[in-house]
KOLMILUM-33917 format. One record per residue: x negated, y, z negated of N, C-alpha, C, O in turn; residue in three letters. Coordinates in steps of 0.1 Angstrom, whole numbers, plus 5000, padded with zeros to 4 digits. Example, Ala and Ser with C-alpha at 12.3 -4.5 7.8 and 13.67 -1.06 7.14 Angstrom:
486849434922487749554922486849674922485849674915ALA 487249784929486349894929487150004921486650114920SER 
***
This chain:
395639266935396639366930397939346937399039346931MET 397839326950399139306958399839176954401039166952LYS 399039066951399538936947400238946934401238896931LYS 399639026924400139046911401539116911402439086904GLN 401639216920402839296922403939206927405139206922LEU 403639126936404739036942405138936931406338906930ILE 404238876924404538786913405438846903406438786898LEU 405138976899405939046889407339066893408239046886GLY 407539106906408839126911409638996912410838996909LEU 409038886915409738756915410238716902411338666900ALA 409338736891409738706878410938786873411938736867ILE 410938916876412039006873413338966879414338966873MET 413238926892414438886899415038756893416238746892ALA 414138666889414638546883415338566870416438516867LEU 414738656861415338686848416738756850417638726843VAL 416838846860418038916862419138826867420338836863PHE 418738736876419738636881420238546870421438526870SER 419438506861419838416851420738486841421738426835CYS 420538616839421338686829422638726834423538766826SER 422938726847424138776852425038666859426038696865THR 424638536858425338436865426038336856426438226860ASP 426238376843426838286833428338306834428938376826ASP 429038236843430538246845431238116841432438116843THR 430638016836431237896834432337896823433237806823SER 432237986814433237996803434338096805435238116797ASP 434438156817435438256820436638186826436538116836ILE 437838196821439138136826440138256828440338336819VAL 440638256840441638366843443038306844443238216852ILE 444038346836445438306837446238426842446238526836ASN 446838406853447638516859449138486858449638366859ASN 449938586855451438576856451838686866451538806864THR 452538636876452838726887454338726889455038626889THR 454938846891456438856893456738866908456138956915ASN 457638776913458138786927457038766937457038836948ASN 456038686935455038656945455538566955456338476952SER 455038576968455538486978454738356979455238266984ASN 453538356973452838226973451838236962451538336956SER 451238116958450238106948449437986950449837876955SER 448137996947447237886948446537846935445737756935ASN 446937906924446337886911447137776903448337796902SER 446437676898447037576891447537626877448437566871GLU 446937746873447337796859448337906860448637966850ASN 448837936872449738046873451138016872451637916877GLU 451938106865453338096865453938206874453638326872THR 454738176883455338276892456838286890457538186890VAL 457238406887458638436885459338466899458838546907PHE 460438406901461138416914462438486913463338456904LEU 462638596920463838666922463638766933462538786938SER 464738836936464638946946465138896960465438776962GLY 465238986969465638966983464438946992463639046993THR 464338836998463138807006463338827020464338787026LYS 462438897027462438927041461338847049461238867061THR 460638767041459538687047459738547042460338527031GLU 459138447049459238307044458538297030457638367027ASP 459138207022458538177009458238027008459237947008LEU 457037997007456637857005456037826992455037896988THR 456637746984456237716970455037626970454937536978LEU 454137646961452937566959453137456949453637476938ASN 452837326953453037216944452237226931452637156921ALA 451237306930450337316918450737436910450037466900ASN 451737506913452137626906453437606898454337526903THR 453537666887454837666879455637786883455137896883THR 456937756886457837866890459037876880459437776875TYR 459437996878460638016870461538116877461038226880LYS 462738086878463738166884464338266873464838226863LEU 464138396876464538496865465538596870465738696864ASP 466238566881467238646887467838586899467638466901GLY 468438666907468938616920467838616930467238716933ALA 467538506936466638486947467438466960468138366962LEU 467338566969468138566981467238566993466438656995ILE 467338457001466638447014467438497025468538457027MET 466938597032467738667042467538607056466638517057THR 468338647065468338587079466938587085466238687084ALA 466638467090465338457097464238407088463038377092GLY 464438387075463438347065463738197062464838147063THR 462638137056462737997052462137977038461038027036THR 462837917029462337877016461937727017462837647019LEU 460637697014460137567015459737517001458937586994THR 460237406997460037356983459437206985460137126990ILE 458237186979457737046981458336946971459036986961PRO 458236816974458736716966458136716952457036776950ALA 458736656942458336646928458436776921458036776909CYS 458836886927458837016920460037036911461237006915MET 459837076899460937126890460837276888459837326884THR 461937336891462037486890463037516879464137486879ILE 462537586868463337616857463937756860463337846866GLU 465237776856465937896857466137956843466437886833ALA 465938086842466238156829467638136825468538156833LEU 467838096813469138056808469938186804470138216792ALA 470238266814470938386812472238406820472738516822SER 472738286826474038296831474138316846473238276854GLY 475238386850475638386864474738456874474638416886ALA 473938546869473038626878471738566882470938626888ASN 471538446877470338366881470738256890471338156886VAL 470338276903470738176913469838186925469138276926TYR 469938086934469238086947470338086958471238006958ILE 470238186967471138196978470438196991469438266993ALA 470838107000470238097013471338157023472338097026ILE 471038287027472038357034472238307048471438227053ALA 473238357055473438317069472238347077471638457076GLN 471838247085470638267093469338237087468238237093GLY 469338207074468138167066468138017065469237947068ALA 467037957060467037807058466337777045465437857040LYS 466637657040465937597029465437467034466137387040ILE 464137437031463637307033463137247020462037277015ILE 464037167014463737107001463736957003464836887002ALA 462636897005462536757010461936676999460736646999ASN 462736636989462336546979462336406983462736376995GLY 462036316974462036166977462736096965462936166955THR 462935976967463635896956462735896943463235916932ALA 461435886945460535886933460136026929459636046918ASP 460336126938459936266935460936356939460836436949CYS 462136356932463136456936462736596932461836626925PRO 463436696938463336836935464436866925465636836928ILE 464036926914465036956903465137106900464037166898VAL 466337156900466537286895467237276881468337206880PHE 466737336871467237316857467137436849466537546853THR 467637436837467537546827466237546820465637436818SER 465737666816464537676808464837666793463837686785ASP 466037646789466437646775465837526768465637426774ALA 465437546756464937436748465937326746465637206747THR 467237366744468337276744469337316754470237386751SER 469137276767469937316778471337276777471737176771PRO 472237356783473737326783474337386795473737466802SER 475537336798476237376810476437526810476637586800SER 476237586822476437736824475237816820475337936820GLY 474137756818472937826814472437926826471938026823ASP 472637876838472237966849473337946861474337876859TRP 473038006872474037996883474037866890474737776886GLY 473237856901473237736909472637766923471937866925GLY 472837666932472237676945473337706955474337636956LEU 473137816963474237866972473637866986472537916989ILE 474337796996473937797010475137857018476237817016LEU 474837947026475838017034475538007049474438037054LEU 476537957057476337927071477338007080478138087075GLY 477337967092478138037103479237937109479737967120LYS 479537827102480537737107481937787103482137877095ALA 483037737110484337787108484937777094484637677087PRO 485737877090486537877078487937917082488037987092ILE 488937887074490237917079490838047072492038077074ASN 490038107063490538227057490338357065490838467062SER 489638337077489438447086489638387100489838267102VAL 489638477110489838427124488638477132487938577129THR 488338407143487338447153485938457146485538367139GLY 485238567149483938587144483838657130482738687125THR 485038677125485038747112484438657101484438537102ALA 483938717090483338647079484038677066484638787065THR 483938587056484438617043483138647034482038637040ALA 483338677022482238697013482238607001483338566996THR 481138556996481038456986481438516972481338636970SER 481838426963482238466950481138526942481238626936GLU 479938466944478738516937477838586948477538516958ILE 477438706946476538776955477238856966476538936972GLY 478538826968479238896979478438886993478338987000ASN 478038766996477338747008478238687019479138607016LEU 478038727031478938677042478738537046477638477045PRO 479838467050479838337055480938307064481938387064TYR 480838207072481838177082481438217096480638307098GLY 482238167106481938207120482438097129483538037126GLY 481738077140482237987150481237877154481537787163THR 480137867147479037777151479137647143478737637131ASP 479837547148480037427142478737357138478637297127VAL 477737367146476437307144475437397138474237367139ALA 475837497131474937587124473937507115474437417109ASP 472737557114471637477107471137567096470437667099ASN 471337537083470837607072469637537065469237567054SER 469137427072467937357067468137217062468937147068GLY 467537187051467437047047467437037031466637107025LEU 468336957026468236917012468136767011469036697016LEU 467136717005466936577004466436536990465336586986ASN 467136456983466836426969466636556961465536586956TYR 467736626959467736756951468736736940469936696942VAL 468336776928469236766916469436906910468436976909ARG 470636946907470937076900471537046887472536976886VAL 470837096876471337066863471737196855471137306857GLU 472737186846473137286837473537416844473237526839TYR 474137406855474537526863475937576859476537526849SER 476437666867477837706865478137836857479237856853GLY 477037916855477338036849478338126856478238136868GLY 479338176849480438256855480238406853479938456842ALA 480438476864480438626863481738676857481738766849ALA 482838606860484138636854485038516857484638416862ASP 486338536854487238426855487438366869487838256871GLY 487238456879487438416893486138396901486238356912SER 485038436895483738436902482838346895482138376885SER 482738216899481938116892480938046901481238016913GLU 479838016895478837936902479137796901479837746892ASN 478837716911478837566911477437516911476437596913ASN 477337386909475937326911475437356925474437416927GLY 476237306935475937336949477237406955478337356954PHE 477037526960478137596967477737606982476737666986SER 478537536990478337537004479437617012480537577013PHE 479037737016479937827022479737827038478737867043TYR 480737777044480737777059479537707065478937757075GLY 479137597058477837537062478037447074479037367075LEU 477237457084477337377097476737237096475937217087GLY 477137157105476737017105475336997111474836887112ASN 474637107115473237107118472337097105471137077106GLY 472937127094472237127081472236977076473236907076THR 471036937072470936797067470936797052470136857045ALA 471936717046472136707032472236567028473236497032VAL 471236517020471236377017470736357002469736426998ASN 471436276995470936246981470936366972469836426970TYR 472036416968472136536960472836496947473836416947ILE 472536566936473236536924473436666916472536756915GLN 474636686911475036796902475236736888476036646887ALA 474436776878474536716865474836826855474236926853PHE 475936796847476236876835476437026838475837106832ALA 477237046848477537186852478837236845479737156842GLY 478937366844480137426837481337436846482437426842LYS 481037456859482137466869482137346878481737236873ASP 482437356891482437246900481037196902480037266901ASP 480937066905479637006908479237056922478137106924GLY 480037026932479837066946481137126951482237056950ILE 481037236957482237296963481937336978480937396981GLU 482937296987482837327001483837437004485037417003PHE 483337547009484237657013484237657029483437727035PHE 485137577034485137557049483837487054483137427046GLY 483537507066482337447072482537307077483637247075GLY 481437247083481537117089480337027084480236917090THR 479637067074478436997070478836847066479836827059VAL 477936757069478136617065477036587053475936637054ASN 477536527043476636497032476636347029477736287028VAL 475436287027475336147025474736127011473636187008ASN 475336057002474936016989475036136979474136216978TYR 476136146973476536246964476736186950477436086949ILE 476136246940476336206926476736326918475936426918SER 477836316911478236426902478536366888479336276887VAL 477736416878477936356865478236476855477536576854ILE 479336456848479736546837479936696841479436786835ASN 480636706853481036846857482236886849483236816848ALA 482236996842483337036833484537076841485637056837GLU 484337126854485537146862485537036872485236926869ASP 485937066885486036956894484636906899483736986900ASP 484536776901483236726905482936756920481936806923SER 483936726928483836766942485036846946486236796944VAL 484936956952486037046955485837096970484737126974ASP 486937106977486937166990488137256992489137246986TRP 487937357001488937447005488537517018487537487024THR 489337607023489037697034488737617047488037667056GLU 489437497049489337427061488137337063487637317074GLY 487537287052486337207053486737077061487737017059PHE 485837037070486036927078484936827080484836757090SER 483936837071482836747072483036607067484236577063GLY 482036517067482136387063481236367050480136407050THR 481736297040481036267028480936117027481936047025LEU 479736067028479435927027478735887014477735947011ASN 479335797007478835746994478835856984477935936982ASN 479935846976480135946966480335876953481135786952VAL 479635926942479735866929480035976919479336076918TYR 481135966912481536066902481835996889482535896888ILE 481236056878481536006865482036126856481336226855SER 483236116850483836216842483936186828484136066824ASN 483836286819484136266805485636306803486236366812ARG 486136276792487636306789487836456789488936506792SER 486836536786486936686786486836746800487036866801THR 486336676810486136726823487436736831488436676827ASP 487436816841488636826850488636716860488136606857ASP 489136746871489436636881488136596888487136666889LYS 488036466892486936416900486836486914485836526918ALA 488036496920488136556933489336646934490436606930ILE 489136776938490236866941490136916955489136976959GLU 491136886963491036926977492137026981493336996978GLY 491837136986492737236991492737257006491637257011ASP 493837257012493837287027493337427030492837437041GLY 493637517022493137657024493137727010493537667000PHE 492437837010492337916997493637986995493938087002ASN 494337946984495638006981495538146976496538216975THR 494238196972494038336968494038426980494238546979ASP 493838366992493938447005495038397013496238407010PHE 494738327024495738267033495038177043493838177044SER 495938107050495438017061495538097074496438067082ASN 494638187076494738277087494638207100495338237110THR 493638117101493438047114494437937117494537887128SER 495137897106496237787108495737647107496537557108GLY 494437627105493937487104493837457089493737547081MET 493937327086493737277072492437207070491837157080PHE 492037197058490837107055491236967059492336917057SER 490236897065490436757068489036687068488536657079LYS 488536667056487236587055487536437056488636387055PRO 486436367059486436217058485536177047484336227045THR 486036087038485236037027485135887028486135817028LEU 483935837028483735687029482935647017481935707013ASN 483335537011482635467000482535556988481535626985ASN 483635556980483835656969484035576956484935486955VAL 483235606946483435556932483735666923483035766922THR 484835656915485335756906485535686892486335596891ILE 484835726882484935666869485335766858484735866856ILE 486535736852487035816841486835756828486135656826GLY 487535806818487435756804488535666799488635636787GLN 489435626809490435536805491835596807492035716806GLY 492835516810494135566813494835626800495835686802SER 494335596789494935646776494635796775495335866767GLY 493735846782493335996782494036066794493836026805VAL 494936166791495636236802494636286812493836376808SER 494736246824493736286834494136256848495036166850SER 493636326858493836306872492536276879491536346876GLU 492436176887491236156894491136246906490136306908ALA 492136246915492136326927493436406929494536346928VAL 493236536930494436626933494236676947493236736950ARG 495336656955495336706969496436806971497636766968LEU 496136926976497137026976496937126987495937116994ARG 497837226987497737336997497537287011496837347019ALA 498237177014498237117028496937047032496837027044GLY 496137017023494836947027495136817034496136747030THR 494436787044494436657050493136587047492236647040GLN 492936467051491736397048491936247050493036197048GLY 490836177053490836037055489835977046488635997046LEU 490335897036489535827026489435677030490435617034PHE 488235627028488035477031487135417021486135477017SER 487535297016486735227006486535306993485535356990ASN 487635306985487635396973487935306961488735206962VAL 487235326950487335256938487535356926486635436924HIS 488635356919488935446909489235376896490035276896ILE 488535416885488735346872488935446861488235546860THR 490035416853490235486841490835616841490235716836GLY 492035636847492735766848494235736846494735636848TYR 494935846840496335836840496935836854497935766857THR 496435926862496935936876495735926885494635986883GLU 495835846896494735826905494835936916493836016917ALA 495935956922496136056932497336146929498436086926PHE 497236276929498336366926498436456939497536526942ASP 499636446945499836516958500736636955501936616950LEU 500336756958501136876956501436946969500636936978ASP 502537016969502937106980503437036992503036926996ASP 504437106998505237047009504237017021504436917027ALA 503337107024502437087035501536967033501136907043GLU 501236937021500436817018501236687022500736597028THR 502536697018503436587022503536567037503536447042GLY 503536677044503636667058502436597064502536517073THR 501236627058500036557062500036407060499536327068GLY 500636367049500836217047501736157058501336047063VAL 502836217060503736157070503236167084503736087092LEU 502336247087501736257101500436177102499836167112SER 500136107091498936017090497636097090496536047094ASP 497636227087496436307086495836307072494736357070ASP 496636257063496136237049496436087045497536057042LEU 495336007045495535867043494335807035493235857036GLN 494635697028493635627021493735477026494735417026VAL 492535427030492435287035491435207026490335257024THR 491935097021491135007012490735076999489735146998ASP 491635056989491435126976491735026965492634946966VAL 490935036955491034956943491335036931490535136928THR 492335006923492735086911492434996899492934876898PHE 491735046889491434976877491735066865491335176864VAL 492635016856493035096844493635226849493235336844ASP 494635216857495335336862496835326859497435226861ILE 497435436853498835426849499735456861500635376863THR 499435556869500235596880499235606892498335696892LEU 499535526903498535526914498735646923497735706928LYS 500035696925500235816933501335896927502435836924MET 501136016924502136106919502536196931501636266936LYS 503836206934504236276946505036406941506136396936ASN 504336516942504936646939505036736951505036856951ASP 505236666963505336746976506736786979506936876988THR 507736716974509036736978509536646989510636646993GLY 508536586996508836497007509036357002508536316991ALA 509836277009510036137005508836057010508736027022THR 507936017001506735947004506635816995506735826983ILE 506435707001506135586994504635566992503835627000THR 504235476983502835446982502335396995501135426999ASP 503035307002502635257015502435357025501635337035ALA 503135467024502935577034501535647032500935697042ASP 501035637020499835707016498535627016497535667021PHE 498635507010497435417010497735277014498935227012TYR 496735207020496835067024495634997019494635057016THR 495734867020494534777016494234787001493034786997GLY 495334786993495034796978494334666974494634556978GLU 493334686966492434576961491234556970490334476966GLY 491134616981490034596990488834696988487834686995ASN 489034796980488034896978486834846970487034806959GLY 485634846976484434796969483534916964482534886957THR 483835036969483135156965481735166970481335096980ALA 480935256964479535276969478635196960478935176948THR 477435156965476535076957475535176950474335186954ASP 476035236940475335336933474135276925473135346924TYR 474235156921473035096914471835086923470735086918ALA 472035086936470935086945470435226949469235256946ILE 471335306954470835436960470635536949469935636951TRP 471235526937471035626927470135586916469935656906GLY 469435466917468735406906467435496902467235506890ALA 466735546911465435606908465435756904464535796897ASN 466535826908466435966906467536026898467536146895TRP 468535956895469736006888469636006873469135916867THR 469936116867470036126853471536096849472436166854VAL 471736006839473035986834473336056821474336046815GLU 
***
């Protein structure tokens, strides 16, 4: 009797087990808003909000930016190679901001770049905001430890830390950016506010943006390998005392786009409070326009900007260099604004002098015909969209 009871219980347990373990056909798809992490390959995570903890993205997860994502001081945003992050195509209020004291680690590769793009079926410039980094390096619109606030997000930037570190951008592309909040508050593909030279920035591209491709608001950051294609406003822009070095710059403009480079010594909407002017160094620069028959300027230098250009090749513009404002002329005459080794192809006017100072071409540039530019066919071959 005892053996029969035990056998009966065993059979009942087996039947119950078989009837409750049939899970092979169950599939769970989750959609989570503002999650800090995800491990599901089927999950879509929407990104926005102000983060007070580190945010590490998962290579197997789909992410969509649906508002402003702000990383606050002490946090790090980590993005793996090969990741594409789509942004909701709803304009200026969709952006990523790395605040002062925060960091981004976006370490793509030539074969696996990190791409920020629009989620529109037919994307176009201005679909979303862009990528904003804010540091503690010097700017000339304030003095001492005072800070200014960014056009988008009203976030503080600037300070006294020349070597401030906001992280790493390596093989990062920003597409269809430039959504504008209003006429004076505009996103760029990359907005670098008071970024220090402890930040590593290599191989970045701004593609088809509505405003500037890359704009430097003061700071000391050095950038190696810059590509800007079809920026509707200026491709590379600086102001507020920017003093970093740009190595290997490639810019391609359409006839409807604005200038390839616009450099300001200070922000004329405010003032040059600290008294210093922008003075970047640019090495190995290629600028391609649509031909001298189309009214266009390749490089406009104004508001007293200084700068040292070396190995420059400019093709297809009505004006190659346009120099504005008396203080800009002073920089030329003091050799703080100079071009060494430059080649002009299909250029109507090599230098336009609107400074009021008496400046000859030889005062401004030397080594005409020696500019060989950057080898874009090599370093831009695998990751750039034309």
